[in-house]
N, C-alpha and C positions, 0 to 999 in steps of 0.2 A: 255126733259126740266122741270125744277122744277116749283112748283106751288107756287106763293106769297099768303099767307092768312094774311090779316090784322086783327090784334086783335080789339076788339071792342073800347078798350081804346086808341088805337092808332089813330084810325078814330075820336074818340071824340077829342083828342088833336088836330088833323089836322082841324077840323071844329072850335075849339075854337081860334085857331092860326088865322084862316082865318077871323073870325068874329071880333076879336081883330084888325087885319091889316086892315080891311075893313073901320074901322072908321077913319083912317088916309088917306088911298089910295087904292081904290078898285082894281086898276091896279096891284099894288104892291102885294096886297094881293093874288090876282089870280096867279101871277108868283110865288110866294113863295110856295103856295099850290101845284102848278103844278110841280114844282122842287122837292118837297118833295115826291110827288106820283111816280114821274119818278125814283127818286132814289130807292124807295121802290120796285118798279116793275123791277128794273135792277137785283134784286136778282134772278128772274127766270133765267136769261142768265149767271148769275155768283153767284150761291148759296152759295160760301164759302166767299164771301165779307162780311166784317162786323166782329163782334165779336160774339162768340158763348156765349149763356146764361150761360152754364156751369152746367145746371141742368139735363143733360143727355137727354134733348129734343134735336131735331135737329132744333130748333128755333135760329135765329141770330138777333143781334141788330145792326141796321146801324145808326149811328150818323152823 
């Protein structure tokens, strides 16, 4: 099985999104953050899901 490694920038974006949404609705903020985390971790089971960065690394972008 592949390993998912979150870039610091991705984690920072996730925290910023959560903080922004929490101002409106904490429950929705939690659901959105959880959905994003699950999508990211799903790459461990399906490592070729998403788009390759194209920089020669094995990193992939999941939008």
